[in-house]
Every structure is written in structure tokens, then in C-alpha cells.
mmCIF file of the C-alpha atoms, coordinates in Angstrom:
data_MODEL
# 
_entry.id   MODEL 
# 
loop_
_atom_site.group_PDB 
_atom_site.id 
_atom_site.type_symbol 
_atom_site.label_atom_id 
_atom_site.label_alt_id 
_atom_site.label_comp_id 
_atom_site.label_asym_id 
_atom_site.label_entity_id 
_atom_site.label_seq_id 
_atom_site.pdbx_PDB_ins_code 
_atom_site.Cartn_x 
_atom_site.Cartn_y 
_atom_site.Cartn_z 
_atom_site.occupancy 
_atom_site.B_iso_or_equiv 
_atom_site.pdbx_formal_charge 
_atom_site.auth_seq_id 
_atom_site.auth_comp_id 
_atom_site.auth_asym_id 
_atom_site.auth_atom_id 
_atom_site.pdbx_PDB_model_num 
ATOM 1   C CA . MET A 1 1   ? 0.000  0.000   0.000   1.00 0.00 ? 1   MET A CA 1 
ATOM 2   C CA . PRO A 1 2   ? 1.309  3.502   -0.745  1.00 0.00 ? 2   PRO A CA 1 
ATOM 3   C CA . ALA A 1 3   ? 2.517  5.445   2.284   1.00 0.00 ? 3   ALA A CA 1 
ATOM 4   C CA . ASP A 1 4   ? 3.121  9.117   3.000   1.00 0.00 ? 4   ASP A CA 1 
ATOM 5   C CA . SER A 1 5   ? 6.715  10.211  2.361   1.00 0.00 ? 5   SER A CA 1 
ATOM 6   C CA . HIS A 1 6   ? 6.516  12.611  5.306   1.00 0.00 ? 6   HIS A CA 1 
ATOM 7   C CA . LEU A 1 7   ? 8.175  11.296  8.483   1.00 0.00 ? 7   LEU A CA 1 
ATOM 8   C CA . HIS A 1 8   ? 6.449  12.276  11.706  1.00 0.00 ? 8   HIS A CA 1 
ATOM 9   C CA . SER A 1 9   ? 8.952  11.090  14.352  1.00 0.00 ? 9   SER A CA 1 
ATOM 10  C CA . ARG A 1 10  ? 11.022 13.782  16.027  1.00 0.00 ? 10  ARG A CA 1 
ATOM 11  C CA . PRO A 1 11  ? 13.872 13.747  18.586  1.00 0.00 ? 11  PRO A CA 1 
ATOM 12  C CA . LYS A 1 12  ? 12.842 14.159  22.217  1.00 0.00 ? 12  LYS A CA 1 
ATOM 13  C CA . SER A 1 13  ? 14.443 15.425  25.400  1.00 0.00 ? 13  SER A CA 1 
ATOM 14  C CA . ILE A 1 14  ? 16.214 12.341  26.781  1.00 0.00 ? 14  ILE A CA 1 
ATOM 15  C CA . THR A 1 15  ? 17.966 12.036  30.137  1.00 0.00 ? 15  THR A CA 1 
ATOM 16  C CA . HIS A 1 16  ? 18.139 8.274   30.768  1.00 0.00 ? 16  HIS A CA 1 
ATOM 17  C CA . PRO A 1 17  ? 21.209 6.198   29.769  1.00 0.00 ? 17  PRO A CA 1 
ATOM 18  C CA . ALA A 1 18  ? 20.948 3.762   26.855  1.00 0.00 ? 18  ALA A CA 1 
ATOM 19  C CA . PRO A 1 19  ? 23.072 0.968   25.356  1.00 0.00 ? 19  PRO A CA 1 
ATOM 20  C CA . THR A 1 20  ? 26.019 1.751   23.100  1.00 0.00 ? 20  THR A CA 1 
ATOM 21  C CA . GLY A 1 21  ? 27.696 -0.321  20.393  1.00 0.00 ? 21  GLY A CA 1 
ATOM 22  C CA . LEU A 1 22  ? 26.204 -2.229  17.462  1.00 0.00 ? 22  LEU A CA 1 
ATOM 23  C CA . GLN A 1 23  ? 22.598 -3.330  17.879  1.00 0.00 ? 23  GLN A CA 1 
ATOM 24  C CA . ALA A 1 24  ? 20.395 -5.344  15.519  1.00 0.00 ? 24  ALA A CA 1 
ATOM 25  C CA . LEU A 1 25  ? 16.832 -4.104  15.114  1.00 0.00 ? 25  LEU A CA 1 
ATOM 26  C CA . PRO A 1 26  ? 14.810 -7.137  13.919  1.00 0.00 ? 26  PRO A CA 1 
ATOM 27  C CA . ASP A 1 27  ? 11.753 -6.409  11.813  1.00 0.00 ? 27  ASP A CA 1 
ATOM 28  C CA . ALA A 1 28  ? 8.876  -8.401  10.402  1.00 0.00 ? 28  ALA A CA 1 
ATOM 29  C CA . ASN A 1 29  ? 10.371 -8.362  6.918   1.00 0.00 ? 29  ASN A CA 1 
ATOM 30  C CA . GLY A 1 30  ? 13.073 -10.765 8.098   1.00 0.00 ? 30  GLY A CA 1 
ATOM 31  C CA . ARG A 1 31  ? 15.973 -8.434  7.225   1.00 0.00 ? 31  ARG A CA 1 
ATOM 32  C CA . ASP A 1 32  ? 17.652 -6.906  10.249  1.00 0.00 ? 32  ASP A CA 1 
ATOM 33  C CA . SER A 1 33  ? 18.279 -3.197  10.461  1.00 0.00 ? 33  SER A CA 1 
ATOM 34  C CA . TYR A 1 34  ? 21.160 -1.898  12.556  1.00 0.00 ? 34  TYR A CA 1 
ATOM 35  C CA . LEU A 1 35  ? 21.895 0.888   15.007  1.00 0.00 ? 35  LEU A CA 1 
ATOM 36  C CA . TYR A 1 36  ? 25.388 1.926   16.013  1.00 0.00 ? 36  TYR A CA 1 
ATOM 37  C CA . VAL A 1 37  ? 25.911 4.144   19.050  1.00 0.00 ? 37  VAL A CA 1 
ATOM 38  C CA . PRO A 1 38  ? 29.499 5.237   19.799  1.00 0.00 ? 38  PRO A CA 1 
ATOM 39  C CA . PRO A 1 39  ? 30.910 4.354   23.231  1.00 0.00 ? 39  PRO A CA 1 
ATOM 40  C CA . GLY A 1 40  ? 31.264 8.019   24.169  1.00 0.00 ? 40  GLY A CA 1 
ATOM 41  C CA . TYR A 1 41  ? 27.522 8.719   23.888  1.00 0.00 ? 41  TYR A CA 1 
ATOM 42  C CA . ARG A 1 42  ? 26.013 10.533  26.886  1.00 0.00 ? 42  ARG A CA 1 
ATOM 43  C CA . PRO A 1 43  ? 22.377 11.715  27.047  1.00 0.00 ? 43  PRO A CA 1 
ATOM 44  C CA . GLU A 1 44  ? 23.430 15.096  28.454  1.00 0.00 ? 44  GLU A CA 1 
ATOM 45  C CA . HIS A 1 45  ? 25.220 15.780  25.136  1.00 0.00 ? 45  HIS A CA 1 
ATOM 46  C CA . PRO A 1 46  ? 22.816 15.273  22.205  1.00 0.00 ? 46  PRO A CA 1 
ATOM 47  C CA . ALA A 1 47  ? 24.596 13.409  19.430  1.00 0.00 ? 47  ALA A CA 1 
ATOM 48  C CA . PRO A 1 48  ? 24.659 13.966  15.681  1.00 0.00 ? 48  PRO A CA 1 
ATOM 49  C CA . MET A 1 49  ? 22.919 11.176  13.794  1.00 0.00 ? 49  MET A CA 1 
ATOM 50  C CA . ALA A 1 50  ? 22.755 9.825   10.250  1.00 0.00 ? 50  ALA A CA 1 
ATOM 51  C CA . LEU A 1 51  ? 20.135 7.575   8.676   1.00 0.00 ? 51  LEU A CA 1 
ATOM 52  C CA . LEU A 1 52  ? 22.057 5.527   6.096   1.00 0.00 ? 52  LEU A CA 1 
ATOM 53  C CA . LEU A 1 53  ? 20.580 3.658   3.123   1.00 0.00 ? 53  LEU A CA 1 
ATOM 54  C CA . HIS A 1 54  ? 22.287 0.785   1.300   1.00 0.00 ? 54  HIS A CA 1 
ATOM 55  C CA . GLY A 1 55  ? 22.489 0.329   -2.463  1.00 0.00 ? 55  GLY A CA 1 
ATOM 56  C CA . ALA A 1 56  ? 20.510 -2.117  -4.597  1.00 0.00 ? 56  ALA A CA 1 
ATOM 57  C CA . GLY A 1 57  ? 21.071 -5.730  -3.560  1.00 0.00 ? 57  GLY A CA 1 
ATOM 58  C CA . GLY A 1 58  ? 22.814 -4.545  -0.412  1.00 0.00 ? 58  GLY A CA 1 
ATOM 59  C CA . HIS A 1 59  ? 22.344 -5.144  3.285   1.00 0.00 ? 59  HIS A CA 1 
ATOM 60  C CA . ALA A 1 60  ? 21.784 -2.732  6.145   1.00 0.00 ? 60  ALA A CA 1 
ATOM 61  C CA . LEU A 1 61  ? 25.393 -3.229  7.229   1.00 0.00 ? 61  LEU A CA 1 
ATOM 62  C CA . HIS A 1 62  ? 26.498 -1.851  3.861   1.00 0.00 ? 62  HIS A CA 1 
ATOM 63  C CA . GLY A 1 63  ? 24.644 1.344   4.720   1.00 0.00 ? 63  GLY A CA 1 
ATOM 64  C CA . LEU A 1 64  ? 26.241 1.430   8.145   1.00 0.00 ? 64  LEU A CA 1 
ATOM 65  C CA . ASP A 1 65  ? 29.693 0.973   6.617   1.00 0.00 ? 65  ASP A CA 1 
ATOM 66  C CA . LEU A 1 66  ? 29.396 4.266   4.694   1.00 0.00 ? 66  LEU A CA 1 
ATOM 67  C CA . LEU A 1 67  ? 30.211 6.345   7.792   1.00 0.00 ? 67  LEU A CA 1 
ATOM 68  C CA . ARG A 1 68  ? 31.184 3.685   10.357  1.00 0.00 ? 68  ARG A CA 1 
ATOM 69  C CA . ASP A 1 69  ? 34.881 4.620   10.417  1.00 0.00 ? 69  ASP A CA 1 
ATOM 70  C CA . HIS A 1 70  ? 33.977 8.162   11.542  1.00 0.00 ? 70  HIS A CA 1 
ATOM 71  C CA . ALA A 1 71  ? 31.339 7.337   14.134  1.00 0.00 ? 71  ALA A CA 1 
ATOM 72  C CA . ASP A 1 72  ? 33.481 7.004   17.265  1.00 0.00 ? 72  ASP A CA 1 
ATOM 73  C CA . ALA A 1 73  ? 35.641 10.070  16.699  1.00 0.00 ? 73  ALA A CA 1 
ATOM 74  C CA . ALA A 1 74  ? 32.646 12.217  15.738  1.00 0.00 ? 74  ALA A CA 1 
ATOM 75  C CA . GLY A 1 75  ? 30.302 10.837  18.398  1.00 0.00 ? 75  GLY A CA 1 
ATOM 76  C CA . LEU A 1 76  ? 27.963 9.981   15.536  1.00 0.00 ? 76  LEU A CA 1 
ATOM 77  C CA . ILE A 1 77  ? 24.921 7.708   15.935  1.00 0.00 ? 77  ILE A CA 1 
ATOM 78  C CA . LEU A 1 78  ? 24.187 5.652   12.806  1.00 0.00 ? 78  LEU A CA 1 
ATOM 79  C CA . LEU A 1 79  ? 20.851 4.054   11.894  1.00 0.00 ? 79  LEU A CA 1 
ATOM 80  C CA . ALA A 1 80  ? 20.836 1.706   8.895   1.00 0.00 ? 80  ALA A CA 1 
ATOM 81  C CA . PRO A 1 81  ? 17.540 0.074   7.883   1.00 0.00 ? 81  PRO A CA 1 
ATOM 82  C CA . ALA A 1 82  ? 17.175 -2.741  5.343   1.00 0.00 ? 82  ALA A CA 1 
ATOM 83  C CA . SER A 1 83  ? 14.848 -2.472  2.363   1.00 0.00 ? 83  SER A CA 1 
ATOM 84  C CA . ARG A 1 84  ? 12.135 -5.117  2.201   1.00 0.00 ? 84  ARG A CA 1 
ATOM 85  C CA . ASP A 1 85  ? 13.010 -6.026  -1.391  1.00 0.00 ? 85  ASP A CA 1 
ATOM 86  C CA . SER A 1 86  ? 16.353 -5.908  -3.191  1.00 0.00 ? 86  SER A CA 1 
ATOM 87  C CA . THR A 1 87  ? 16.044 -2.133  -3.390  1.00 0.00 ? 87  THR A CA 1 
ATOM 88  C CA . TRP A 1 88  ? 13.893 0.630   -1.878  1.00 0.00 ? 88  TRP A CA 1 
ATOM 89  C CA . ASP A 1 89  ? 10.125 0.796   -2.343  1.00 0.00 ? 89  ASP A CA 1 
ATOM 90  C CA . LEU A 1 90  ? 10.127 4.044   -4.347  1.00 0.00 ? 90  LEU A CA 1 
ATOM 91  C CA . ILE A 1 91  ? 12.534 2.495   -6.848  1.00 0.00 ? 91  ILE A CA 1 
ATOM 92  C CA . ALA A 1 92  ? 11.091 -1.032  -6.921  1.00 0.00 ? 92  ALA A CA 1 
ATOM 93  C CA . HIS A 1 93  ? 7.398  -0.092  -6.936  1.00 0.00 ? 93  HIS A CA 1 
ATOM 94  C CA . HIS A 1 94  ? 7.374  3.654   -7.772  1.00 0.00 ? 94  HIS A CA 1 
ATOM 95  C CA . TYR A 1 95  ? 5.671  4.567   -4.506  1.00 0.00 ? 95  TYR A CA 1 
ATOM 96  C CA . TYR A 1 96  ? 6.508  4.817   -0.802  1.00 0.00 ? 96  TYR A CA 1 
ATOM 97  C CA . GLY A 1 97  ? 5.389  1.779   1.162   1.00 0.00 ? 97  GLY A CA 1 
ATOM 98  C CA . ALA A 1 98  ? 6.906  -0.710  3.596   1.00 0.00 ? 98  ALA A CA 1 
ATOM 99  C CA . ASP A 1 99  ? 10.370 0.844   3.588   1.00 0.00 ? 99  ASP A CA 1 
ATOM 100 C CA . VAL A 1 100 ? 9.322  4.345   4.631   1.00 0.00 ? 100 VAL A CA 1 
ATOM 101 C CA . GLU A 1 101 ? 7.104  2.754   7.288   1.00 0.00 ? 101 GLU A CA 1 
ATOM 102 C CA . LEU A 1 102 ? 10.120 0.816   8.617   1.00 0.00 ? 102 LEU A CA 1 
ATOM 103 C CA . ILE A 1 103 ? 12.187 4.002   8.627   1.00 0.00 ? 103 ILE A CA 1 
ATOM 104 C CA . GLU A 1 104 ? 9.447  5.756   10.600  1.00 0.00 ? 104 GLU A CA 1 
ATOM 105 C CA . ARG A 1 105 ? 9.354  2.944   13.187  1.00 0.00 ? 105 ARG A CA 1 
ATOM 106 C CA . SER A 1 106 ? 13.144 2.810   13.444  1.00 0.00 ? 106 SER A CA 1 
ATOM 107 C CA . LEU A 1 107 ? 13.480 6.562   13.922  1.00 0.00 ? 107 LEU A CA 1 
ATOM 108 C CA . ALA A 1 108 ? 10.790 6.496   16.611  1.00 0.00 ? 108 ALA A CA 1 
ATOM 109 C CA . MET A 1 109 ? 12.711 3.768   18.474  1.00 0.00 ? 109 MET A CA 1 
ATOM 110 C CA . VAL A 1 110 ? 15.970 5.724   18.368  1.00 0.00 ? 110 VAL A CA 1 
ATOM 111 C CA . PHE A 1 111 ? 14.365 9.043   19.309  1.00 0.00 ? 111 PHE A CA 1 
ATOM 112 C CA . ALA A 1 112 ? 12.700 7.390   22.320  1.00 0.00 ? 112 ALA A CA 1 
ATOM 113 C CA . ASP A 1 113 ? 16.031 6.275   23.785  1.00 0.00 ? 113 ASP A CA 1 
ATOM 114 C CA . TYR A 1 114 ? 18.765 8.617   22.551  1.00 0.00 ? 114 TYR A CA 1 
ATOM 115 C CA . ALA A 1 115 ? 19.351 12.367  22.737  1.00 0.00 ? 115 ALA A CA 1 
ATOM 116 C CA . ILE A 1 116 ? 19.811 13.628  19.176  1.00 0.00 ? 116 ILE A CA 1 
ATOM 117 C CA . ASP A 1 117 ? 21.183 16.983  18.038  1.00 0.00 ? 117 ASP A CA 1 
ATOM 118 C CA . THR A 1 118 ? 18.331 18.229  15.838  1.00 0.00 ? 118 THR A CA 1 
ATOM 119 C CA . GLY A 1 119 ? 20.657 20.588  13.949  1.00 0.00 ? 119 GLY A CA 1 
ATOM 120 C CA . ARG A 1 120 ? 22.948 17.748  12.909  1.00 0.00 ? 120 ARG A CA 1 
ATOM 121 C CA . LEU A 1 121 ? 20.628 15.050  11.611  1.00 0.00 ? 121 LEU A CA 1 
ATOM 122 C CA . ALA A 1 122 ? 21.329 13.631  8.149   1.00 0.00 ? 122 ALA A CA 1 
ATOM 123 C CA . VAL A 1 123 ? 19.984 11.088  5.690   1.00 0.00 ? 123 VAL A CA 1 
ATOM 124 C CA . GLY A 1 124 ? 22.457 9.560   3.281   1.00 0.00 ? 124 GLY A CA 1 
ATOM 125 C CA . GLY A 1 125 ? 23.130 6.625   1.028   1.00 0.00 ? 125 GLY A CA 1 
ATOM 126 C CA . PHE A 1 126 ? 24.964 5.114   -1.922  1.00 0.00 ? 126 PHE A CA 1 
ATOM 127 C CA . SER A 1 127 ? 23.599 4.381   -5.410  1.00 0.00 ? 127 SER A CA 1 
ATOM 128 C CA . ASP A 1 128 ? 19.881 3.494   -5.065  1.00 0.00 ? 128 ASP A CA 1 
ATOM 129 C CA . GLY A 1 129 ? 20.236 4.434   -1.405  1.00 0.00 ? 129 GLY A CA 1 
ATOM 130 C CA . ALA A 1 130 ? 21.464 7.869   -2.479  1.00 0.00 ? 130 ALA A CA 1 
ATOM 131 C CA . SER A 1 131 ? 18.469 8.315   -4.778  1.00 0.00 ? 131 SER A CA 1 
ATOM 132 C CA . TYR A 1 132 ? 16.173 7.353   -1.916  1.00 0.00 ? 132 TYR A CA 1 
ATOM 133 C CA . ALA A 1 133 ? 18.034 9.639   0.515   1.00 0.00 ? 133 ALA A CA 1 
ATOM 134 C CA . LEU A 1 134 ? 17.634 12.610  -1.847  1.00 0.00 ? 134 LEU A CA 1 
ATOM 135 C CA . SER A 1 135 ? 13.942 11.905  -2.407  1.00 0.00 ? 135 SER A CA 1 
ATOM 136 C CA . LEU A 1 136 ? 13.154 11.330  1.267   1.00 0.00 ? 136 LEU A CA 1 
ATOM 137 C CA . GLY A 1 137 ? 15.466 14.095  2.487   1.00 0.00 ? 137 GLY A CA 1 
ATOM 138 C CA . LEU A 1 138 ? 13.937 16.798  0.302   1.00 0.00 ? 138 LEU A CA 1 
ATOM 139 C CA . ALA A 1 139 ? 10.470 15.784  1.482   1.00 0.00 ? 139 ALA A CA 1 
ATOM 140 C CA . ASN A 1 140 ? 11.606 15.915  5.116   1.00 0.00 ? 140 ASN A CA 1 
ATOM 141 C CA . GLY A 1 141 ? 13.908 18.919  5.253   1.00 0.00 ? 141 GLY A CA 1 
ATOM 142 C CA . ALA A 1 142 ? 12.415 19.964  8.580   1.00 0.00 ? 142 ALA A CA 1 
ATOM 143 C CA . LEU A 1 143 ? 13.837 16.758  10.070  1.00 0.00 ? 143 LEU A CA 1 
ATOM 144 C CA . PHE A 1 144 ? 17.000 16.153  8.050   1.00 0.00 ? 144 PHE A CA 1 
ATOM 145 C CA . ARG A 1 145 ? 19.157 19.263  7.882   1.00 0.00 ? 145 ARG A CA 1 
ATOM 146 C CA . ASN A 1 146 ? 21.697 17.454  5.708   1.00 0.00 ? 146 ASN A CA 1 
ATOM 147 C CA . VAL A 1 147 ? 21.455 15.025  2.787   1.00 0.00 ? 147 VAL A CA 1 
ATOM 148 C CA . ILE A 1 148 ? 24.454 12.943  1.684   1.00 0.00 ? 148 ILE A CA 1 
ATOM 149 C CA . ALA A 1 149 ? 24.183 11.272  -1.722  1.00 0.00 ? 149 ALA A CA 1 
ATOM 150 C CA . PHE A 1 150 ? 27.056 9.119   -2.996  1.00 0.00 ? 150 PHE A CA 1 
ATOM 151 C CA . SER A 1 151 ? 26.497 8.383   -6.732  1.00 0.00 ? 151 SER A CA 1 
ATOM 152 C CA . PRO A 1 152 ? 22.716 8.899   -6.943  1.00 0.00 ? 152 PRO A CA 1 
ATOM 153 C CA . GLY A 1 153 ? 20.651 7.938   -9.977  1.00 0.00 ? 153 GLY A CA 1 
ATOM 154 C CA . PHE A 1 154 ? 17.685 10.282  -9.600  1.00 0.00 ? 154 PHE A CA 1 
ATOM 155 C CA . MET A 1 155 ? 15.482 12.130  -7.135  1.00 0.00 ? 155 MET A CA 1 
ATOM 156 C CA . ALA A 1 156 ? 11.704 12.069  -6.887  1.00 0.00 ? 156 ALA A CA 1 
ATOM 157 C CA . PRO A 1 157 ? 10.494 13.963  -3.815  1.00 0.00 ? 157 PRO A CA 1 
ATOM 158 C CA . THR A 1 158 ? 6.708  14.027  -3.503  1.00 0.00 ? 158 THR A CA 1 
ATOM 159 C CA . THR A 1 159 ? 7.006  17.374  -1.722  1.00 0.00 ? 159 THR A CA 1 
ATOM 160 C CA . THR A 1 160 ? 9.805  19.670  -0.557  1.00 0.00 ? 160 THR A CA 1 
ATOM 161 C CA . ALA A 1 161 ? 10.163 20.982  2.966   1.00 0.00 ? 161 ALA A CA 1 
ATOM 162 C CA . ASP A 1 162 ? 12.676 23.608  4.071   1.00 0.00 ? 162 ASP A CA 1 
ATOM 163 C CA . THR A 1 163 ? 16.125 23.586  2.512   1.00 0.00 ? 163 THR A CA 1 
ATOM 164 C CA . PRO A 1 164 ? 18.551 20.938  3.795   1.00 0.00 ? 164 PRO A CA 1 
ATOM 165 C CA . ARG A 1 165 ? 22.200 21.221  2.811   1.00 0.00 ? 165 ARG A CA 1 
ATOM 166 C CA . ILE A 1 166 ? 23.140 18.626  0.214   1.00 0.00 ? 166 ILE A CA 1 
ATOM 167 C CA . PHE A 1 167 ? 26.402 16.802  -0.507  1.00 0.00 ? 167 PHE A CA 1 
ATOM 168 C CA . ILE A 1 168 ? 26.682 14.810  -3.748  1.00 0.00 ? 168 ILE A CA 1 
ATOM 169 C CA . SER A 1 169 ? 29.671 12.932  -5.168  1.00 0.00 ? 169 SER A CA 1 
ATOM 170 C CA . HIS A 1 170 ? 29.882 10.893  -8.370  1.00 0.00 ? 170 HIS A CA 1 
ATOM 171 C CA . GLY A 1 171 ? 32.573 9.044   -10.316 1.00 0.00 ? 171 GLY A CA 1 
ATOM 172 C CA . LEU A 1 172 ? 33.440 10.189  -13.824 1.00 0.00 ? 172 LEU A CA 1 
ATOM 173 C CA . ASN A 1 173 ? 33.783 6.554   -14.927 1.00 0.00 ? 173 ASN A CA 1 
ATOM 174 C CA . ASP A 1 174 ? 30.620 5.221   -13.272 1.00 0.00 ? 174 ASP A CA 1 
ATOM 175 C CA . GLU A 1 175 ? 29.166 2.539   -15.580 1.00 0.00 ? 175 GLU A CA 1 
ATOM 176 C CA . VAL A 1 176 ? 26.318 1.555   -13.233 1.00 0.00 ? 176 VAL A CA 1 
ATOM 177 C CA . LEU A 1 177 ? 24.763 5.014   -12.872 1.00 0.00 ? 177 LEU A CA 1 
ATOM 178 C CA . PRO A 1 178 ? 26.532 7.164   -15.476 1.00 0.00 ? 178 PRO A CA 1 
ATOM 179 C CA . ILE A 1 179 ? 27.326 10.651  -14.258 1.00 0.00 ? 179 ILE A CA 1 
ATOM 180 C CA . GLU A 1 180 ? 25.852 12.582  -17.213 1.00 0.00 ? 180 GLU A CA 1 
ATOM 181 C CA . PRO A 1 181 ? 22.164 11.588  -16.906 1.00 0.00 ? 181 PRO A CA 1 
ATOM 182 C CA . CYS A 1 182 ? 22.421 11.223  -13.132 1.00 0.00 ? 182 CYS A CA 1 
ATOM 183 C CA . SER A 1 183 ? 24.307 13.716  -10.939 1.00 0.00 ? 183 SER A CA 1 
ATOM 184 C CA . ARG A 1 184 ? 25.003 16.156  -13.780 1.00 0.00 ? 184 ARG A CA 1 
ATOM 185 C CA . HIS A 1 185 ? 21.258 16.313  -14.286 1.00 0.00 ? 185 HIS A CA 1 
ATOM 186 C CA . ILE A 1 186 ? 20.319 16.322  -10.583 1.00 0.00 ? 186 ILE A CA 1 
ATOM 187 C CA . VAL A 1 187 ? 22.718 19.004  -9.340  1.00 0.00 ? 187 VAL A CA 1 
ATOM 188 C CA . PRO A 1 188 ? 21.636 21.853  -11.669 1.00 0.00 ? 188 PRO A CA 1 
ATOM 189 C CA . ARG A 1 189 ? 18.004 21.173  -10.739 1.00 0.00 ? 189 ARG A CA 1 
ATOM 190 C CA . LEU A 1 190 ? 18.831 21.414  -7.042  1.00 0.00 ? 190 LEU A CA 1 
ATOM 191 C CA . LYS A 1 191 ? 20.901 24.560  -7.425  1.00 0.00 ? 191 LYS A CA 1 
ATOM 192 C CA . GLY A 1 192 ? 18.231 26.111  -9.602  1.00 0.00 ? 192 GLY A CA 1 
ATOM 193 C CA . ALA A 1 193 ? 15.703 25.451  -6.830  1.00 0.00 ? 193 ALA A CA 1 
ATOM 194 C CA . GLY A 1 194 ? 17.919 27.293  -4.348  1.00 0.00 ? 194 GLY A CA 1 
ATOM 195 C CA . TYR A 1 195 ? 19.477 24.390  -2.468  1.00 0.00 ? 195 TYR A CA 1 
ATOM 196 C CA . ASP A 1 196 ? 22.954 24.665  -0.945  1.00 0.00 ? 196 ASP A CA 1 
ATOM 197 C CA . VAL A 1 197 ? 24.791 21.883  -2.830  1.00 0.00 ? 197 VAL A CA 1 
ATOM 198 C CA . ASP A 1 198 ? 28.387 20.733  -2.422  1.00 0.00 ? 198 ASP A CA 1 
ATOM 199 C CA . TYR A 1 199 ? 29.012 18.646  -5.577  1.00 0.00 ? 199 TYR A CA 1 
ATOM 200 C CA . ARG A 1 200 ? 32.220 16.725  -6.229  1.00 0.00 ? 200 ARG A CA 1 
ATOM 201 C CA . GLU A 1 201 ? 33.326 14.526  -9.101  1.00 0.00 ? 201 GLU A CA 1 
ATOM 202 C CA . PHE A 1 202 ? 36.163 12.009  -8.886  1.00 0.00 ? 202 PHE A CA 1 
ATOM 203 C CA . ARG A 1 203 ? 38.103 9.888   -11.367 1.00 0.00 ? 203 ARG A CA 1 
ATOM 204 C CA . ASP A 1 204 ? 36.731 6.444   -10.650 1.00 0.00 ? 204 ASP A CA 1 
ATOM 205 C CA . GLY A 1 205 ? 33.641 4.282   -11.011 1.00 0.00 ? 205 GLY A CA 1 
ATOM 206 C CA . HIS A 1 206 ? 30.673 3.251   -8.896  1.00 0.00 ? 206 HIS A CA 1 
ATOM 207 C CA . ILE A 1 207 ? 32.353 3.481   -5.503  1.00 0.00 ? 207 ILE A CA 1 
ATOM 208 C CA . VAL A 1 208 ? 32.576 5.760   -2.464  1.00 0.00 ? 208 VAL A CA 1 
ATOM 209 C CA . PRO A 1 209 ? 36.191 6.973   -2.146  1.00 0.00 ? 209 PRO A CA 1 
ATOM 210 C CA . PRO A 1 210 ? 37.431 7.723   1.401   1.00 0.00 ? 210 PRO A CA 1 
ATOM 211 C CA . ASP A 1 211 ? 38.138 11.367  0.557   1.00 0.00 ? 211 ASP A CA 1 
ATOM 212 C CA . MET A 1 212 ? 34.498 11.833  -0.529  1.00 0.00 ? 212 MET A CA 1 
ATOM 213 C CA . VAL A 1 213 ? 33.378 10.385  2.820   1.00 0.00 ? 213 VAL A CA 1 
ATOM 214 C CA . ASP A 1 214 ? 35.748 12.753  4.633   1.00 0.00 ? 214 ASP A CA 1 
ATOM 215 C CA . ALA A 1 215 ? 34.337 15.731  2.742   1.00 0.00 ? 215 ALA A CA 1 
ATOM 216 C CA . ALA A 1 216 ? 30.736 14.690  3.396   1.00 0.00 ? 216 ALA A CA 1 
ATOM 217 C CA . ILE A 1 217 ? 31.369 14.212  7.109   1.00 0.00 ? 217 ILE A CA 1 
ATOM 218 C CA . ALA A 1 218 ? 33.162 17.557  7.434   1.00 0.00 ? 218 ALA A CA 1 
ATOM 219 C CA . ARG A 1 219 ? 30.254 19.364  5.784   1.00 0.00 ? 219 ARG A CA 1 
ATOM 220 C CA . PHE A 1 220 ? 27.629 17.498  7.795   1.00 0.00 ? 220 PHE A CA 1 
ATOM 221 C CA . LEU A 1 221 ? 29.239 18.168  11.169  1.00 0.00 ? 221 LEU A CA 1 
ATOM 222 C CA . SER A 1 222 ? 30.274 21.774  10.473  1.00 0.00 ? 222 SER A CA 1 
# 
């Protein structure tokens, strides 16, 4: 069934302690989602957080891996859901459905237990996950102040809300999602609509180079 792309969950004022480390979040679809909370987390210091979306055929851990190496040093909470099918509902079925509902439930669980810095909340992803992050992030700009898209294919927000900052990177030699019809088409549209976009191209294929991750993290946490 089609679902609303608007996410209703919001961070709360949290004072109680909560578990840290890697945690599986089982769901009825049989594909675990994951939460990572750095060991330095303390409820009296709201943490930055990123919702991370894997690429087609991927697993939630692949989403988590996008920023995992930076989480401890940055005090960054990472939430990585798993799509019900091999890719996200908007891409597989051309409408929002079970995946956005899972994201809503997962966010509500995290917001109930962890203190989140509302000014440093991002949605990001790679490949199909980047397309989904752009689409969902633009529709939920009041929640996500930053969008991180590594090699996106398209964007299809049902609505736009506020103006999140956007980071996009794409490889010049990408044969999976070629740069010309993808990011070189997306970025001018975003800039023309008034979005603050940091766009970077690199000489490689359908990958996420470490220096692109470094740049995305620096922008997100600035």
C-alpha cells in the first residue's frame, strides 16, 4: 500500500542512559536493520545522527559501513535500515510503502532512547540508497538538515520541505549510474531550486572513495 513520504517522528528530550555499540533491530520483513551508538555517547550531550541507506542488492550493514569509520571520533549515531526487497520501495514499486514505514518505526525507536542533536541530523546513502536519501530528504527537510548522496541515480520527492544542505559525489567513470544523466542532471536542478549543494566529481567508477566520505562528514558536522 502507498505510504506518506513525510516522516512524523522527532527527537525528544532524553535524560536516561541507553546501550552503546552495534545493535540489531529485527523487523517483520526478516531483514535486520542496525543501530550503532558510539561508546562516548552521553544523554546530556545530544549526538549527531545519520540515517544511512544501502544500495541495490545490499544489506543494512552496507549502509552502516558508509560512515562507520567516523562514528566514534565524531560521536555519531548511525541508523541503517534494510529495504524489504532488493532495493527501496520508491525504486522497486514507484511509490513509498513498507520501507518508509520501517524508517518511521526505526526513527521512533531511536528518538525514544537517545538524545539527538536536531541541527545535525542527516539522511544519506549510496547508489539506489542515495536516490532514496535525496527523495526522502527533500520531502523531510524539517527533520534532516543534511542530505548525503554518494552516486545517486535520480530524485523524486513528492514534496519539498525547508532547505537541507546537500552533498553529492559521483565518479566520472561510473558505468552503473553514469554521471551525465544522473548527478550532472540532478545538481543543476537542485541549485536552480535554491538548495545549498556541495558537488564533487572524482576519477573512478561506482564506488565511495574515502576522501568523498571525509568531505561529506566535514560538511555534515560543520
